[in-house]
C-alpha positions as a printed Julia matrix, in Angstrom:
284×3 Matrix{Float64}:
   0.0     0.0     0.0
   1.4     3.39   -0.96
   1.79    6.13    1.61
   0.06    9.47    1.13
   2.13   12.56    1.06
   1.31   14.38    4.33
   2.05   17.79    2.76
  -0.96   17.45    0.47
  -3.31   17.03    3.42
  -1.53   19.34    5.85
   0.05   22.17    3.9
   2.48   24.34    5.81
   2.27   28.13    6.01
   5.11   28.32    3.53
   3.03   26.28    1.05
   0.05   28.59    1.54
   2.1    31.71    0.95
   3.75   30.17   -2.11
   0.33   29.41   -3.65
  -1.44   32.79   -3.66
  -3.96   31.71   -6.28
  -5.31   29.03   -3.98
  -4.91   31.07   -0.78
  -5.04   34.78   -1.68
  -4.95   36.01    1.92
  -1.58   36.99    3.33
  -0.91   34.83    6.38
   0.65   36.41    9.45
   2.39   34.79   12.4
  -0.8    34.09   14.33
  -2.55   32.54   11.36
  -4.98   35.49   10.69
  -4.96   37.3     7.36
  -4.92   41.09    7.02
  -8.33   40.89    5.34
  -9.74   38.92    8.27
  -8.31   41.44   10.71
  -9.86   44.31    8.72
 -13.29   42.64    8.63
 -13.15   41.97   12.35
 -12.22   45.61   13.03
 -15.04   46.88   10.79
 -17.5    44.62   12.61
 -16.41   45.98   16.0
 -16.77   49.57   14.73
 -20.23   48.85   13.34
 -21.38   47.27   16.62
 -20.05   50.25   18.58
 -21.85   52.72   16.25
 -25.12   50.81   16.53
 -24.82   50.8    20.3
 -24.29   54.59   20.32
 -27.35   55.1    18.13
 -29.42   52.88   20.37
 -28.43   54.87   23.48
 -29.1    58.21   21.78
 -32.52   57.36   20.42
 -33.71   58.07   16.88
 -34.35   61.8    17.38
 -30.94   62.63   18.85
 -29.3    60.42   16.25
 -30.92   62.49   13.47
 -29.68   65.68   15.13
 -26.13   64.34   15.25
 -26.32   63.34   11.57
 -27.59   66.76   10.48
 -24.88   68.53   12.47
 -22.19   66.33   10.9
 -23.47   67.04    7.39
 -23.61   70.8     8.05
 -20.04   70.78    9.36
 -18.78   68.83    6.34
 -20.53   71.21    3.92
 -19.17   74.23    5.84
 -15.59   72.93    5.67
 -15.89   72.23    1.93
 -17.47   75.64    1.34
 -14.69   77.46    3.2
 -11.72   75.48    1.91
 -12.48   74.08   -1.53
 -15.5    75.13   -3.6
 -18.53   77.35   -3.13
 -21.66   77.88   -5.19
 -22.61   81.32   -6.53
 -25.46   82.66   -8.65
 -25.16   85.32  -11.37
 -27.67   88.12  -10.59
 -26.8    90.68  -13.29
 -25.82   90.83  -16.96
 -22.39   92.47  -16.53
 -20.58   89.31  -17.73
 -22.81   88.54  -20.72
 -22.55   86.46  -22.76
 -19.82   84.55  -20.96
 -22.08   84.28  -17.92
 -25.83   84.8   -18.01
 -28.3    85.91  -15.37
 -29.45   82.72  -13.65
 -26.21   80.78  -14.1
 -25.14   78.85  -11.0
 -21.38   78.49  -10.62
 -18.88   76.51   -8.64
 -15.92   78.63   -7.57
 -12.48   77.22   -6.79
 -11.45   78.8    -3.46
  -8.33   76.67   -3.08
  -6.22   77.9    -5.99
  -5.72   81.48   -4.69
  -5.27   80.45   -1.07
  -7.95   79.37    1.38
  -9.43   82.33    3.23
 -10.82   81.68    6.7
 -14.24   83.19    7.56
 -14.17   86.88    8.43
 -17.78   87.21    9.6
 -19.99   85.26   11.98
 -23.73   85.79   12.08
 -27.18   84.71   11.01
 -27.23   83.52    7.36
 -29.08   85.73    4.83
 -29.2    88.65    7.31
 -26.9    91.45    8.44
 -27.0    90.22   12.03
 -23.44   89.31   13.01
 -19.96   90.67   13.49
 -16.58   90.67   11.75
 -13.66   88.59   12.98
  -9.94   88.49   12.03
  -9.18   86.2     9.11
  -6.15   84.57    7.54
  -5.26   83.33    4.07
  -3.25   80.17    3.53
  -0.41   80.03    0.97
  -1.58   80.3    -2.64
  -1.08   77.77   -5.42
  -1.08   80.53   -8.06
  -1.9    84.23   -8.24
  -4.69   85.68  -10.37
  -3.55   86.54  -13.87
  -5.08   88.53  -16.73
  -7.97   86.62  -18.27
  -9.06   84.87  -15.05
 -12.67   85.34  -13.95
 -12.67   86.09  -10.22
 -15.28   86.15   -7.49
 -14.45   88.79   -4.88
 -15.81   91.04   -2.17
 -17.08   94.34   -3.54
 -14.64   96.96   -2.17
 -17.37   99.43   -1.14
 -19.57   96.83    0.56
 -17.79   93.64    1.5
 -21.07   91.87    2.3
 -21.67   91.73   -1.48
 -19.86   89.37   -3.87
 -18.95   90.47   -7.38
 -17.67   88.54  -10.4
 -15.53   90.13  -13.12
 -12.63   89.33  -15.42
  -9.1    90.36  -14.43
  -7.58   92.43  -17.26
  -4.41   93.69  -15.57
  -2.32   93.06  -12.46
  -0.08   95.24  -10.31
   2.49   97.24  -12.28
   0.65   97.07  -15.62
  -0.65  100.17  -17.39
  -4.21  100.23  -18.73
  -5.59  102.41  -21.52
  -9.0   102.29  -23.2
  -9.28  104.0   -26.59
 -12.69  104.1   -28.23
 -13.72  100.99  -26.25
 -10.56   99.08  -27.25
  -8.54   97.83  -24.28
  -4.73   98.13  -24.2
  -2.48   96.74  -21.44
   1.18   97.82  -21.53
   0.63   99.02  -25.09
  -0.76   95.7   -26.35
  -4.38   95.46  -27.44
  -6.42   92.91  -25.5
  -9.29   91.68  -27.66
 -12.8    91.38  -26.29
 -13.39   87.88  -24.83
 -15.0    85.39  -27.21
 -18.44   85.72  -25.62
 -18.06   89.34  -24.55
 -20.06   92.14  -26.14
 -20.36   95.88  -26.72
 -24.06   96.71  -26.47
 -23.87  100.45  -27.18
 -22.5   101.6   -30.58
 -22.04  105.15  -29.29
 -18.57  106.21  -28.11
 -18.03  108.92  -25.49
 -15.31  111.3   -26.79
 -11.98  111.47  -24.86
 -12.48  115.11  -23.75
 -15.64  114.25  -21.78
 -14.94  113.39  -18.15
 -17.45  111.19  -16.34
 -17.88  112.18  -12.65
 -17.81  108.67  -11.17
 -14.73  107.37  -12.95
 -11.9   106.02  -10.75
  -9.32  107.38  -10.29
 -10.85  110.85  -10.72
  -9.91  112.5   -13.99
  -9.14  109.19  -15.76
 -11.66  110.0   -18.51
 -14.79  107.98  -19.19
 -15.77  104.36  -19.69
 -14.97  104.4   -23.43
 -11.77  106.47  -23.31
  -9.93  105.78  -20.08
  -6.44  106.27  -18.72
  -3.61  105.71  -18.94
  -3.54  104.43  -15.37
  -1.06  102.06  -13.7
  -2.41   99.33  -11.44
  -0.75   99.49   -7.98
   1.11   96.45   -6.69
  -1.18   94.12   -4.78
  -4.23   95.22   -6.79
  -6.07   94.11   -9.94
  -7.97   95.85  -12.72
 -11.36   94.15  -13.16
 -13.8    94.54  -16.06
 -17.04   92.88  -17.1
 -17.31   91.09  -20.45
 -20.42   93.18  -21.17
 -18.24   96.28  -21.39
 -21.0    98.85  -21.87
 -23.08   97.61  -18.93
 -20.63   96.76  -16.2
 -19.9    98.46  -12.89
 -16.22   97.56  -12.66
 -12.8    99.0   -11.83
 -13.44  101.94  -14.13
 -16.04  103.12  -11.61
 -15.11  101.76   -8.15
 -11.33  101.47   -8.44
  -8.78   98.68   -8.33
  -9.43   95.42   -6.51
  -7.34   94.7    -3.42
  -5.89   91.17   -3.62
  -7.1    90.53   -0.05
 -10.72   90.64   -1.27
 -10.35   87.83   -3.83
 -12.43   84.76   -2.93
 -11.75   82.37   -5.78
 -11.74   81.54   -9.47
 -14.92   80.76  -11.4
 -14.7    77.11  -12.41
 -17.84   75.63  -13.94
 -21.54   76.33  -14.6
 -23.43   73.47  -12.96
 -26.99   74.78  -13.51
 -28.7    77.6   -15.4
 -32.21   78.99  -15.04
 -33.85   81.58  -17.33
 -36.41   83.34  -15.17
 -37.58   85.53  -18.08
 -39.17   82.52  -19.81
 -42.96   82.39  -19.33
 -44.31   79.56  -17.2
 -46.4    78.18  -20.06
 -43.04   77.36  -21.74
 -41.7    75.72  -18.6
 -39.59   73.23  -20.58
 -37.42   76.18  -21.66
 -36.85   77.54  -18.15
 -33.74   75.42  -17.73
 -30.84   76.16  -20.07
 -29.82   72.55  -20.64
 -26.97   73.47  -22.99
 -25.14   75.31  -20.2
 -24.92   72.38  -17.78
 -21.36   71.47  -16.72
 -19.84   74.17  -18.94
 -16.29   75.19  -18.07
 -15.84   78.93  -17.58
 -13.15   80.62  -19.67
C-alpha cells in the first residue's frame, strides 16, 4: 500500500504563501490574514456605532447626523469650492443671469471666515481672518469672485484684465495693457454703438480724472491690486467706476456652470426655463 504525502493534506504556512492563487490572503504569524483582521475591526466599529445610536434614540441620532453634514458642507465651502449665482448681466454672454457656478477657493489660497452671524441677514460681526499660501496668483484673463470693495457683504464677479504694475488704456472701447491690445473675450459684447469722446470726463470714474468708460487712462495698477472689467463692457460696474481690486478681497476663481435657469421665460413654456446646454460648462 502506498503512503500518502502528508504535505498534500496538511500544507504548511510556507506552502500557503507560495500558492497565492489558492490562498489569496496573506498569512501572518498568528494565522490570521490582514483581510480577516480588517473585517473583524469593521464589525467591531459597526457594533459600537449601533450601540451609540441605540443609546441616543432616533431623534438625537438624526440631530447628530444633520450637524455632521452641516459641518462637512461648511468645511468644503470654506476650503475648496462654493456655489454662486449670477444676478446681473455684466458678464454677458460669458455668464448669463441665472447661471449657477462653482468657484475654486483653493487655488488662490484658502481664506478663513471673516464674519460670523445669522445667514441671509446682516446680524453678526466681523472677525480676524487669515489666508493660507496660494497655489497661483490671479492673472489677466481669469474670472474672479471677490468682495465688492465698497460693501464687503456683497460678492462680485468680473474678469481680471491687468495686475499690479501694468498700465491700462481704453481708446474708443478698445482695451490696451502695456501698449498691447487685449481683444474682447469670445463671448463678450459691446451693447452700445455710441462712443463717449476722450475730452468728456465722467464724474464717477476712478481714479478721478481718468476720462470715461470708453476712453480711459492711462492708469497704472498698484502692486497688490487688480484691474477688473465685465465682459459686457457697456453695462458693467467695474474697476473703471469703483477702483482697483485689493488682492485681499479675492475669494476664488470661477470654475464651472453646474446649472442655469432663465427666469424671463414664461411659465407656459416651462420646458425652456432650464438652459440645458449650459450644464457642466467650463468657464473661460
